[in-house]
Every structure is written in C-alpha cells, then in structure tokens.
C-alpha positions as a Python dict, from the first residue, in 0.01 Angstrom:
ca = {
    (1, 'M'): (0, 0, 0),
    (2, 'I'): (299, 179, -154),
    (3, 'S'): (550, 302, 101),
    (4, 'P'): (642, 675, 102),
    (5, 'K'): (1002, 590, 15),
    (6, 'L'): (899, 387, -289),
    (7, 'K'): (661, 664, -394),
    (8, 'R'): (940, 923, -373),
    (9, 'T'): (1159, 693, -583),
    (10, 'F'): (894, 669, -857),
    (11, 'I'): (845, 1046, -856),
    (12, 'A'): (1221, 1111, -872),
    (13, 'W'): (1268, 874, -1166),
    (14, 'A'): (964, 1021, -1344),
    (15, 'L'): (1119, 1367, -1316),
    (16, 'L'): (1463, 1243, -1420),
    (17, 'A'): (1342, 1029, -1711),
    (18, 'P'): (1331, 1316, -1967),
    (19, 'L'): (1686, 1420, -1873),
    (20, 'V'): (1809, 1061, -1902),
    (21, 'V'): (1648, 1025, -2245),
    (22, 'V'): (1796, 1353, -2373),
    (23, 'T'): (2142, 1259, -2239),
    (24, 'L'): (2148, 904, -2376),
    (25, 'F'): (1978, 974, -2710),
    (26, 'P'): (2296, 1089, -2894),
    (27, 'F'): (2482, 780, -2771),
    (28, 'A'): (2198, 557, -2887),
    (29, 'V'): (2212, 718, -3232),
    (30, 'M'): (2590, 674, -3244),
    (31, 'F'): (2567, 308, -3145),
    (32, 'L'): (2288, 217, -3387),
    (33, 'T'): (2464, 395, -3672),
    (34, 'A'): (2796, 232, -3585),
    (35, 'V'): (2654, -121, -3611),
    (36, 'K'): (2448, -65, -3928),
    (37, 'P'): (2550, -209, -4266),
    (38, 'A'): (2697, 63, -4487),
    (39, 'Q'): (2400, 64, -4726),
    (40, 'E'): (2154, 130, -4440),
    (41, 'V'): (2330, 423, -4275),
    (42, 'L'): (2132, 693, -4457),
    (43, 'T'): (1800, 509, -4457),
    (44, 'P'): (1520, 647, -4237),
    (45, 'S'): (1494, 326, -4032),
    (46, 'W'): (1634, 346, -3680),
    (47, 'W'): (1697, -23, -3620),
    (48, 'P'): (1955, -202, -3839),
    (49, 'S'): (1856, -519, -4026),
    (50, 'E'): (2164, -682, -3873),
    (51, 'F'): (2429, -578, -3624),
    (52, 'R'): (2764, -538, -3799),
    (53, 'W'): (3005, -558, -3506),
    (54, 'R'): (3288, -587, -3755),
    (55, 'N'): (3246, -215, -3827),
    (56, 'F'): (3444, -142, -3510),
    (57, 'Y'): (3732, -366, -3618),
    (58, 'D'): (3731, -228, -3973),
    (59, 'M'): (3729, 129, -3840),
    (60, 'W'): (4016, 51, -3602),
    (61, 'V'): (4232, -90, -3882),
    (62, 'A'): (4136, 148, -4165),
    (63, 'A'): (4163, 467, -3960),
    (64, 'G'): (4470, 379, -3755),
    (65, 'F'): (4258, 440, -3449),
    (66, 'G'): (4488, 262, -3205),
    (67, 'Q'): (4776, 504, -3260),
    (68, 'A'): (4544, 804, -3224),
    (69, 'L'): (4414, 659, -2897),
    (70, 'V'): (4767, 623, -2761),
    (71, 'N'): (4852, 978, -2873),
    (72, 'S'): (4546, 1122, -2698),
    (73, 'L'): (4625, 933, -2379),
    (74, 'R'): (4982, 1062, -2394),
    (75, 'V'): (4902, 1431, -2433),
    (76, 'S'): (4613, 1415, -2185),
    (77, 'L'): (4826, 1250, -1917),
    (78, 'I'): (5108, 1499, -1974),
    (79, 'A'): (4862, 1788, -1939),
    (80, 'T'): (4685, 1643, -1635),
    (81, 'I'): (4990, 1532, -1435),
    (82, 'G'): (5187, 1845, -1521),
    (83, 'A'): (4901, 2081, -1435),
    (84, 'I'): (4834, 1908, -1102),
    (85, 'L'): (5201, 1905, -1001),
    (86, 'V'): (5239, 2277, -1077),
    (87, 'S'): (4902, 2380, -934),
    (88, 'I'): (4917, 2211, -593),
    (89, 'P'): (5201, 2427, -451),
    (90, 'A'): (5063, 2738, -624),
    (91, 'A'): (4713, 2682, -488),
    (92, 'Y'): (4854, 2605, -142),
    (93, 'A'): (5049, 2932, -143),
    (94, 'M'): (4741, 3127, -248),
    (95, 'S'): (4530, 2960, 20),
    (96, 'R'): (4771, 2985, 312),
    (97, 'F'): (4981, 3296, 246),
    (98, 'R'): (4893, 3660, 190),
    (99, 'F'): (5134, 3853, -29),
    (100, 'A'): (5142, 4172, -234),
    (101, 'G'): (4928, 4128, -545),
    (102, 'H'): (4735, 3829, -407),
    (103, 'G'): (4399, 3963, -517),
    (104, 'A'): (4531, 4080, -853),
    (105, 'F'): (4676, 3736, -919),
    (106, 'R'): (4340, 3571, -844),
    (107, 'H'): (4171, 3805, -1090),
    (108, 'F'): (4443, 3735, -1346),
    (109, 'L'): (4370, 3362, -1322),
    (110, 'L'): (4000, 3428, -1375),
    (111, 'V'): (4053, 3662, -1671),
    (112, 'S'): (4296, 3420, -1837),
    (113, 'Q'): (4016, 3163, -1856),
    (114, 'M'): (3819, 3398, -2080),
    (115, 'I'): (4084, 3386, -2355),
    (116, 'S'): (4004, 3127, -2620),
    (117, 'P'): (4295, 2907, -2735),
    (118, 'I'): (4206, 2988, -3096),
    (119, 'V'): (4315, 3350, -3034),
    (120, 'L'): (4661, 3233, -2932),
    (121, 'V'): (4706, 2944, -3172),
    (122, 'L'): (4899, 3140, -3438),
    (123, 'G'): (5147, 3274, -3184),
    (124, 'L'): (5181, 2928, -3029),
    (125, 'F'): (5252, 2776, -3369),
    (126, 'R'): (5527, 3029, -3444),
    (127, 'L'): (5675, 2977, -3098),
    (128, 'L'): (5683, 2597, -3127),
    (129, 'A'): (5806, 2616, -3488),
    (130, 'S'): (6100, 2835, -3381),
    (131, 'F'): (6205, 2560, -3139),
    (132, 'G'): (6139, 2280, -3389),
    (133, 'L'): (5856, 2136, -3179),
    (134, 'V'): (5584, 2115, -3446),
    (135, 'E'): (5469, 1751, -3467),
    (136, 'S'): (5578, 1697, -3106),
    (137, 'L'): (5315, 1531, -2889),
    (138, 'N'): (5505, 1632, -2577),
    (139, 'A'): (5488, 1996, -2684),
    (140, 'V'): (5113, 1970, -2747),
    (141, 'G'): (5073, 1814, -2402),
    (142, 'G'): (5275, 2102, -2256),
    (143, 'V'): (5049, 2355, -2429),
    (144, 'Y'): (4742, 2181, -2288),
    (145, 'M'): (4904, 2187, -1944),
    (146, 'A'): (4967, 2561, -1972),
    (147, 'F'): (4608, 2628, -2075),
    (148, 'N'): (4472, 2431, -1778),
    (149, 'I'): (4701, 2555, -1500),
    (150, 'A'): (4492, 2866, -1428),
    (151, 'F'): (4177, 2654, -1399),
    (152, 'T'): (4340, 2394, -1175),
    (153, 'V'): (4497, 2656, -945),
    (154, 'W'): (4164, 2835, -911),
    (155, 'M'): (3977, 2512, -835),
    (156, 'L'): (4231, 2372, -591),
    (157, 'Q'): (4272, 2700, -406),
    (158, 'S'): (3897, 2717, -341),
    (159, 'Y'): (3906, 2362, -201),
    (160, 'F'): (4217, 2424, 7),
    (161, 'D'): (4043, 2717, 176),
    (162, 'T'): (3789, 2473, 329),
    (163, 'I'): (4056, 2276, 517),
    (164, 'P'): (4101, 2411, 873),
    (165, 'R'): (4440, 2561, 952),
    (166, 'D'): (4420, 2403, 1298),
    (167, 'L'): (4516, 2065, 1149),
    (168, 'E'): (4841, 2205, 1016),
    (169, 'E'): (4913, 2397, 1333),
    (170, 'A'): (4864, 2080, 1539),
    (171, 'S'): (5117, 1902, 1319),
    (172, 'W'): (5366, 2187, 1359),
    (173, 'M'): (5327, 2175, 1737),
    (174, 'E'): (5418, 1805, 1721),
    (175, 'G'): (5743, 1897, 1546),
    (176, 'G'): (5640, 1835, 1186),
    (177, 'S'): (5793, 2057, 920),
    (178, 'R'): (5579, 2244, 670),
    (179, 'W'): (5674, 1999, 393),
    (180, 'L'): (5595, 1696, 612),
    (181, 'T'): (5263, 1852, 717),
    (182, 'L'): (5175, 1924, 356),
    (183, 'R'): (5257, 1568, 248),
    (184, 'K'): (5119, 1370, 543),
    (185, 'V'): (4830, 1583, 671),
    (186, 'F'): (4716, 1832, 409),
    (187, 'L'): (4733, 1645, 77),
    (188, 'P'): (4549, 1329, 194),
    (189, 'L'): (4252, 1551, 280),
    (190, 'C'): (4265, 1702, -69),
    (191, 'V'): (4242, 1378, -270),
    (192, 'P'): (3875, 1436, -371),
    (193, 'A'): (3953, 1791, -488),
    (194, 'I'): (4262, 1678, -679),
    (195, 'A'): (4064, 1396, -844),
    (196, 'V'): (3786, 1631, -956),
    (197, 'T'): (4036, 1880, -1095),
    (198, 'A'): (4231, 1604, -1270),
    (199, 'I'): (3913, 1471, -1433),
    (200, 'F'): (3820, 1809, -1580),
    (201, 'T'): (4177, 1874, -1693),
    (202, 'F'): (4196, 1531, -1860),
    (203, 'I'): (3866, 1588, -2041),
    (204, 'N'): (3973, 1934, -2159),
    (205, 'A'): (4293, 1789, -2306),
    (206, 'W'): (4117, 1481, -2444),
    (207, 'N'): (3861, 1687, -2637),
    (208, 'E'): (4087, 1972, -2753),
    (209, 'F'): (4080, 2017, -3130),
    (210, 'V'): (4217, 2352, -3251),
    (211, 'V'): (4569, 2333, -3108),
    (212, 'A'): (4613, 1971, -3216),
    (213, 'L'): (4487, 2048, -3567),
    (214, 'T'): (4741, 2332, -3597),
    (215, 'M'): (5044, 2160, -3444),
    (216, 'L'): (5010, 1803, -3569),
    (217, 'R'): (5044, 1739, -3941),
    (218, 'S'): (5114, 1368, -3996),
    (219, 'Q'): (4859, 1095, -3933),
    (220, 'E'): (5100, 911, -3704),
    (221, 'S'): (5081, 1198, -3453),
    (222, 'Y'): (4705, 1263, -3475),
    (223, 'T'): (4503, 1268, -3156),
    (224, 'L'): (4150, 1125, -3147),
    (225, 'P'): (3961, 1448, -3232),
    (226, 'I'): (4183, 1499, -3539),
    (227, 'Q'): (4157, 1133, -3638),
    (228, 'V'): (3777, 1141, -3622),
    (229, 'F'): (3777, 1470, -3814),
    (230, 'S'): (3994, 1311, -4086),
    (231, 'L'): (3720, 1053, -4145),
    (232, 'V'): (3489, 1336, -4254),
    (233, 'A'): (3704, 1617, -4398),
    (234, 'G'): (3812, 1610, -4762),
    (235, 'R'): (3618, 1298, -4856),
    (236, 'Y'): (3367, 1259, -5137),
    (237, 'T'): (3186, 985, -4948),
    (238, 'V'): (3170, 990, -4570),
    (239, 'E'): (3146, 645, -4412),
    (240, 'W'): (2924, 746, -4125),
    (241, 'H'): (2922, 404, -3964),
    (242, 'Y'): (3299, 433, -3919),
    (243, 'V'): (3270, 791, -3794),
    (244, 'M'): (3010, 692, -3534),
    (245, 'A'): (3209, 386, -3430),
    (246, 'A'): (3519, 601, -3382),
    (247, 'T'): (3327, 864, -3187),
    (248, 'L'): (3169, 601, -2964),
    (249, 'V'): (3502, 431, -2890),
    (250, 'A'): (3662, 771, -2819),
    (251, 'T'): (3419, 824, -2529),
    (252, 'V'): (3513, 496, -2358),
    (253, 'P'): (3835, 613, -2180),
    (254, 'V'): (3659, 916, -2033),
    (255, 'A'): (3368, 698, -1918),
    (256, 'I'): (3613, 456, -1752),
    (257, 'L'): (3787, 748, -1581),
    (258, 'F'): (3454, 874, -1444),
    (259, 'V'): (3357, 529, -1311),
    (260, 'W'): (3700, 478, -1156),
    (261, 'L'): (3704, 816, -979),
    (262, 'Q'): (3331, 842, -913),
    (263, 'R'): (3355, 836, -535),
    (264, 'Y'): (3618, 1110, -538),
    (265, 'L'): (3410, 1313, -782),
    (266, 'V'): (3104, 1307, -556),
    (267, 'R'): (3308, 1391, -245),
    (268, 'G'): (3491, 1671, -423),
    (269, 'L'): (3176, 1831, -557),
    (270, 'A'): (3012, 1801, -215),
    (271, 'L'): (3314, 1969, -57),
    (272, 'G'): (3281, 2258, -299),
    (273, 'A'): (2909, 2283, -223),
    (274, 'V'): (2974, 2304, 151),
    (275, 'K'): (3216, 2586, 93),
}
C-alpha cells in the first residue's frame, strides 16, 4: 500500500518532470557538444563516439579563458558590492523616513528600470572616453553598479518595510544610537534580502554584453560574454565544441553562487511573498 505522502511525491515529480527536462535540455546539449570530437560536432548523432575532455583544456588555453573569467569576476564584484553599499542606506531612508518627493522618487526608480542600457551606451562611451576610462574594467564595473542601484534600492526597500519598527524603537529605548541599531539589530534581519539582491545584481553584471562590447577593445580586458562572442564572430569556421565548452564553464561561478547562498535565497523570496 502506497502512503499518501509517497503518492503526493510521485505526482509532484510527474508534474515537474517536463519543466526539469526543458530546463536541463540546453545544458545537456552544451555538455555533449563540448566533449565531442571536432569532426562530430555537426553530425546528427547526439552521443559522441568518445568523450574529449581535453576540449575544455584546449579552449581554456586557446581562448585565454582564464583572464576573461577573472575580468568578469572583477567587474561583477565591483558592481555587486558597490550597489549593495549604496543601496542599503538609501533603501533604509525610503523605508523609515517620509520626505518631500518620496513617492516621486519611488516612481523614478521604477521608470529608470525601463530604460535599456543600449539606449545610453553611446553617451556612456563618450563620457568614459573624455575621462580616459575606455578599456578600464573598474569603469565598466562602476557602470554596471549604476545600472543596478535602482533595482537594488527598490528590492531592499520592499524588504525593509516588512521589518517591524518596534525592534528599532526597543533598541533606542535601551540607549542604542540609530547607527548602532541599524548595524546590530536591523541589518542582521536583512541578510536574506541582501543576499537575494546581491545574487540578481551579480548575475546582471556577469551576463551583461552591450556595455562591455562597447567599452572593452583588447582581448586582455574582455569579460566572459565578449570572450565567448569572439569565438564565433568574424571566423570562417566556428569551433562549436570550444564555444559550448566556454559557455558551460561560464555558468559554473553563477551555479556555485546559487548553491552557496541557497538558504538565503529561499528565505528572502519567502519574506517577499509574506509581504
């Protein structure tokens, strides 16, 4: 006799199976193509005759993938850390204080998210060029930070609204200053929200293509999206096994970040749902 719990498990997995297949299918195609011999890449067979693990090493050396990986980590961390540091006090002020133009500023943040970076890329290029910052990874990270600040402020402010003011008032009654209360009482409660916001900001910076393509010209400063693009653009013969190997490896840091911050991600999303 099958227990009701086991039956519900079977039903849940049966319903989720199509979604799992659709989600994992592109990764399976990338992996199988990445480990195929070069002469079998365009053949109709799915399974390779042998697994060429050396394709990953050859791709890493031939494409200079290691430097691109370091560059992407650099600009993504600059964008993420900078956006979080700027957004926490801004979101706290929007959540706890009422000031003239409060509603208009909230709407401004929302409207600014509707502007595509590609619309601003020419002006950004001229601005950075006037300061001699073209080819600067720090400048690209700063641009990514600027693009993500509105999103991070909006997200954090909505989370901060769910934290009762009574906790802060109790700390003030015990003699704690506003800064001490923010650091010791308020921020520890916001770790899930900050983690969720940091994950999305990191992914946005990690995957950004247009700004990096415009600002970075030499291969030594390429980020991963530009490096993968260079394996395809302007070539008579595209080595798809290298392209798929590079794309697959480029997803690994984001996957590690998700696994590492998974518990915070679930708690943060649940907090938003309760709100």
